[in-house]
C-alpha positions as CSV (number, residue, x, y, z in Angstrom):
1,M,0.0,0.0,0.0
2,K,1.6,3.2,-1.2
3,L,-1.2,5.8,-1.2
4,I,-4.5,6.2,0.7
5,V,-7.2,8.1,-1.2
6,L,-10.0,9.5,0.8
7,D,-13.4,11.0,0.1
8,I,-14.2,13.9,2.5
9,D,-17.9,14.0,3.3
10,G,-19.0,10.8,5.0
11,V,-15.4,9.9,5.7
12,L,-13.5,12.8,7.3
13,A,-16.7,14.2,8.6
14,L,-20.4,13.3,8.5
15,G,-21.1,15.8,5.8
16,E,-21.6,19.5,4.9
17,A,-21.2,21.9,7.8
18,Q,-20.4,19.1,10.3
19,A,-17.4,19.3,12.6
20,F,-14.1,17.7,11.8
21,D,-12.4,15.3,14.2
22,L,-9.1,17.3,14.7
23,T,-7.4,14.2,16.2
24,L,-8.0,12.4,12.9
25,F,-6.5,15.3,11.0
26,Q,-3.5,15.2,13.3
27,R,-3.1,11.5,12.7
28,L,-3.3,11.9,8.9
29,A,-0.8,14.8,9.0
30,T,1.6,12.7,11.1
31,L,1.3,9.8,8.6
32,N,2.0,12.1,5.7
33,R,5.1,13.5,7.4
34,L,6.4,10.0,8.1
35,A,5.7,8.9,4.6
36,R,7.9,11.6,3.2
37,R,10.8,10.0,4.9
38,D,9.8,6.4,4.8
39,D,8.5,5.0,1.5
40,S,7.3,1.8,3.3
41,L,4.5,3.9,4.7
42,P,1.5,5.2,2.6
43,S,0.8,8.9,2.1
44,V,-2.7,10.3,2.2
45,T,-4.6,12.3,-0.4
46,L,-8.2,13.1,-1.5
47,N,-10.7,12.2,-4.2
48,T,-13.8,14.3,-3.5
49,G,-16.6,16.2,-5.1
50,R,-15.7,19.3,-3.2
51,P,-14.3,22.4,-5.1
52,S,-10.6,23.2,-5.3
53,P,-10.4,25.9,-2.5
54,Y,-11.9,23.5,0.0
55,V,-9.6,20.7,-1.1
56,E,-6.6,23.0,-0.8
57,A,-7.5,23.8,2.8
58,V,-8.1,20.2,3.9
59,M,-4.8,19.2,2.2
60,Q,-3.0,21.8,4.2
61,A,-4.6,20.6,7.4
62,I,-3.4,17.0,6.8
63,D,0.0,18.1,5.5
64,A,-0.6,16.2,2.3
65,W,2.0,16.4,-0.5
66,Q,0.7,14.0,-3.1
67,P,-1.7,15.5,-5.7
68,A,-5.4,15.4,-4.9
69,L,-8.6,15.2,-7.0
70,Y,-11.4,17.7,-6.7
71,E,-14.8,18.1,-8.3
72,S,-15.2,14.3,-8.7
73,G,-12.1,13.9,-10.8
74,A,-12.5,17.0,-12.9
75,G,-9.5,18.7,-11.4
76,L,-6.1,17.9,-9.9
77,Y,-4.4,19.9,-7.2
78,S,-0.6,19.5,-6.8
79,P,0.5,21.0,-3.4
80,E,4.2,20.7,-4.1
81,S,4.0,23.0,-7.2
82,Y,0.8,24.7,-6.2
83,Q,-0.9,24.0,-9.5
84,F,-4.6,23.4,-10.3
85,Q,-5.1,21.3,-13.5
86,E,-8.3,20.6,-15.4
87,M,-9.0,17.0,-16.5
88,P,-7.5,16.6,-20.0
89,L,-10.7,14.7,-21.1
90,M,-12.6,18.0,-20.9
91,T,-12.7,19.5,-24.4
92,K,-13.6,23.0,-25.6
93,E,-16.9,21.6,-26.9
94,D,-17.6,20.2,-23.5
95,K,-17.0,23.5,-21.8
96,K,-19.3,25.3,-24.3
97,A,-22.0,22.8,-23.7
98,L,-21.5,23.0,-20.0
99,N,-22.0,26.7,-19.9
100,Q,-25.2,26.4,-21.8
101,I,-26.5,23.7,-19.4
102,V,-25.6,25.6,-16.3
103,D,-27.5,28.6,-17.6
104,I,-30.6,26.4,-18.4
105,V,-30.5,24.7,-15.1
106,D,-30.1,28.0,-13.3
107,K,-33.2,29.4,-14.9
108,A,-35.2,26.2,-14.3
109,V,-34.5,25.4,-10.6
110,V,-32.2,28.1,-9.1
111,Q,-34.0,31.3,-10.2
112,T,-37.4,29.6,-9.4
113,G,-36.3,29.0,-5.8
114,K,-36.1,25.2,-5.9
115,A,-32.4,24.8,-5.4
116,Y,-29.1,26.6,-5.0
117,W,-25.6,26.0,-6.4
118,Q,-22.7,24.9,-4.2
119,P,-20.1,27.7,-4.6
120,G,-16.8,27.3,-6.3
121,K,-17.5,24.5,-8.8
122,T,-16.3,24.9,-12.4
123,I,-17.0,21.6,-14.1
124,C,-18.9,19.1,-11.9
125,H,-21.6,21.4,-10.5
126,S,-23.7,20.5,-7.4
127,L,-27.3,21.5,-6.5
128,F,-28.9,21.5,-3.1
129,A,-32.6,21.5,-2.7
130,I,-34.6,24.2,-1.0
131,S,-37.5,23.0,1.2
132,P,-40.2,21.9,0.5
133,Y,-38.4,20.6,-2.6
134,T,-36.2,17.5,-2.3
135,I,-33.2,16.1,-4.2
136,D,-35.6,13.5,-5.7
137,D,-37.8,16.3,-7.1
138,I,-34.8,18.1,-8.7
139,T,-33.2,14.8,-10.0
140,E,-36.3,14.0,-12.1
141,E,-36.6,17.5,-13.5
142,M,-32.8,17.8,-14.3
143,T,-32.6,14.4,-15.9
144,V,-35.3,15.3,-18.4
145,T,-33.8,18.8,-18.9
146,L,-30.3,17.4,-19.7
147,A,-31.6,14.8,-22.0
148,Q,-33.1,17.5,-24.2
149,Y,-29.9,19.5,-24.5
150,S,-26.9,17.1,-24.4
151,E,-26.0,13.4,-24.2
152,N,-22.6,14.2,-22.8
153,F,-23.7,15.3,-19.4
154,I,-25.4,13.3,-16.7
155,V,-27.2,13.8,-13.4
156,V,-25.6,11.9,-10.5
157,P,-27.6,12.0,-7.1
158,A,-25.4,12.1,-4.0
159,I,-26.5,11.7,-0.4
160,V,-27.6,15.3,0.1
161,A,-27.0,16.9,-3.3
162,L,-27.4,16.5,-7.0
163,N,-24.3,16.6,-9.3
164,I,-24.3,17.6,-12.9
165,Q,-21.2,16.5,-14.7
166,P,-19.7,15.3,-17.9
167,K,-20.5,11.7,-18.7
168,H,-16.9,10.8,-19.3
169,I,-15.5,12.3,-16.1
170,S,-15.8,10.6,-12.7
171,K,-13.9,9.8,-9.6
172,G,-12.8,6.6,-11.5
173,T,-11.3,8.5,-14.4
174,G,-9.8,10.9,-12.0
175,L,-8.1,8.1,-10.1
176,D,-6.6,6.8,-13.4
177,W,-5.2,10.3,-13.9
178,L,-3.9,10.4,-10.4
179,S,-2.1,7.1,-10.9
180,Q,-0.5,8.4,-14.1
181,V,0.7,11.6,-12.4
182,T,2.1,10.0,-9.3
183,G,3.4,6.8,-11.0
184,I,1.6,4.7,-8.3
185,D,-0.3,1.7,-9.7
186,M,-4.0,1.6,-8.6
187,A,-3.4,-1.8,-7.2
188,D,-1.0,-0.2,-4.7
189,M,-3.6,2.3,-3.6
190,A,-6.1,2.1,-0.8
191,G,-9.3,4.1,-0.6
192,V,-12.2,5.1,1.7
193,G,-15.6,6.3,0.4
194,D,-19.3,6.3,1.4
195,S,-21.5,7.2,-1.6
196,M,-22.4,5.8,-5.0
197,A,-19.9,8.1,-6.8
198,D,-17.1,6.6,-4.6
199,A,-17.8,3.0,-5.7
200,D,-16.7,4.1,-9.1
201,F,-13.1,4.7,-7.9
202,L,-13.0,2.2,-5.0
203,K,-13.5,-0.8,-7.3
204,L,-10.3,0.1,-9.1
205,L,-8.1,0.0,-6.0
206,G,-6.2,-2.7,-4.4
207,Y,-7.5,-1.9,-0.9
208,P,-11.1,-0.5,-1.0
209,V,-12.8,0.0,2.4
210,A,-15.8,1.8,3.8
211,P,-17.2,3.3,7.0
212,A,-20.5,2.0,8.5
213,N,-22.4,4.9,6.9
214,A,-21.5,3.8,3.4
215,T,-24.2,2.9,0.9
216,D,-24.8,-0.7,-0.1
217,D,-23.0,-0.4,-3.5
218,V,-19.9,0.9,-1.7
219,K,-20.0,-1.9,0.9
220,A,-20.3,-4.4,-1.9
221,V,-16.8,-3.5,-3.3
222,A,-15.2,-2.9,0.1
223,K,-12.8,-5.5,1.4
224,Y,-13.4,-4.2,4.9
225,V,-16.4,-2.3,6.3
226,S,-15.8,-0.5,9.6
227,P,-18.5,-0.9,12.3
228,Y,-18.1,2.9,13.0
229,H,-19.3,5.9,11.1
230,A,-17.3,8.6,9.2
231,A,-14.3,9.9,11.2
232,A,-14.6,7.2,13.9
233,G,-14.7,4.7,11.0
234,L,-11.6,6.1,9.4
235,H,-9.7,5.8,12.8
236,D,-10.8,2.2,12.9
237,I,-9.7,1.6,9.3
238,L,-6.3,3.1,9.9
239,D,-6.0,0.7,12.9
240,Y,-7.1,-2.1,10.7
241,W,-4.3,-1.3,8.2
242,G,-1.8,-0.8,11.0
243,V,-1.0,2.8,10.1
């Protein structure tokens, strides 16, 4: 095991606006510092749907030095060189279509008071429902809307949000990109995730695991499922790995 790849929401914390376990952050930072000097230990990085500024901050908190994936594989942040790269699979045509789709969706559900955008996203955009509307209500409407305008973008429901993203970009394609950049084979990577989007990259890893709060499709690909939730689950998983 050379690299541990973590989702954030549901793994480092229970979710949006929930407190972090700072003892866990300290543990991950210590592991990253040790891994710099001892290549027998795995370093830790992220593969999350969160936007780049958020990922940069969490990477600082855990003293991470390997590149991290943000926006569900749409971008790569390299702390050592302080660079933010866009997924090479994203074409100019994709960007043009995405701008049109965001405008259409904004008029359909944001300006009508049904949902709001998560700030900071540039490629894989996230919508949060405004009560009394639910994610299920928005998912159905957005699926129909996207089908009318483009076959290259999909609607991916998350636990508390709805993601609109290019069909050919995911946490799985992002992981392949991360493997190429770091030179670490995916079979030598471990990963922790909790939602349907995480199953896409976990199934590619040599050591996929999950906390107790993970969805059934994630647990189905995990080689170990912790009996504990989120941060407590990650503490348990690190103990299980002996790191």
